[in-house]
N, C-alpha and C positions, 0 to 999 in steps of 0.2 A: 303946834307945840303944846297947847293946853291938853290935848288928848293924850299925848305922850306922857306928860307929867301925871295926869290922872291914872293912866294905865300903870306907870312905874310905881306910884304910891300904892295902888291897889295890889300889885304883885308883891311889893316889898312888905306890906302889912299882912298879906296872905301867907307868905313864905316864912315870915319871921316868927316862928313858934317859940323860940327861946333866945336868950342872949348869952353870949359866951365872951367874957372879957371886953364888953362894949361892942363886939361884932355880932352880927346876926348869924344864927346857926347855918343858914343856907350859904352864907358867904364863907364861913370857916370850912364847911364840909363840901362846898361846891366843886372846888378844883380836884380833890381826890376822886369825887364821884364821876366827874367828866373823864378823868384819866382812866378810871376803872372801866367806864362804859366803852371808851375807845379801845382799850386793850382787849376786853372780852369780845366786842364786836369783831375786831381784827382777827382774833384767834378762831372765832366761829367761821368767819368768811374764809380764812386760810384753810381750816380743816375741811370745809365744804369743797373748796377748790381742789384740794388734794385727795378728796374722797376718803378721808380718814373715818368719817362718821357714817359712810354709806351703808356698810354692813349692819351696824347696830340699828340704824334707822329702818332698813328694810326688815330686819328681824322683828322690831317693835311693830311695824305696820302689819306684817304677817300675823303676829299674835293678836293684834286688835281685830283683824278681819276674822280670825278663827273664833274669837270670843263674841263676835256680833251675832245676833239672832238671824236665822235664815228668813229671807223675805219671801213673800208670796210671789208666784210667777206673774210677770207683767201681762195684763190682758191685751196689750197692743202687740205682743210678740207671738208669732205663730211659727211652730216648727213642724215641717212636713217630713215624715220619715218613710223610708222604704223598708218593709219587713220581708221576711222569708215568704210569707203568703203572697205578697205583691210580686216577688220575683217568680214564684211558681205560676202565678196567673199570667204573667208575660211570657213564660217559658223560655226566657233567655237572660243571660247576664254577660256583660253589663247591659243596662237598659239602652234602648236605641235612642238616637238623637231625636227622632220623631216623637217618642214618648215623653222625653224630657221637655221638648218644645211644647207639647200639648199641656203639660203641667204648668210650665211657665206662662203660657197664654191664659190659663185659668186663673193663676195668681195675679196677673197683671190687671185683670178686671177690677180688683180691689184697690188699685192704684197704690201699691206699697212704696215707701221711700227707698227701700233697698231689698234686694233678693240675694241671698248668699247660697252657694252650692258647695257641698263637701262631697266630692266624688272620689272614692278610694277604691 
């Protein structure tokens, strides 16, 4: 109980910045602040659930991404491309499964976490 009284008096002295008619400021304005907090939080949660703010949020996010400076390519990422010269050297399109298999076996030597293929 002693800890509670010490904590209560500390909070009371910290929050009582001014006095208003014998009541502390935080006591006078506390209830409207709590009500406003609950109302605003409820409105935001409801608008989020109804996806009312989704379009403006996405537009703002897109704008922030466009304003961001471009980053240097990641050194841990490797993109292997197939050019027209590669296709002419193989003398066929699409590349054979054996050719793709050889490339994948070469890449697996480096123990990558993932290999993605975009074959169109």
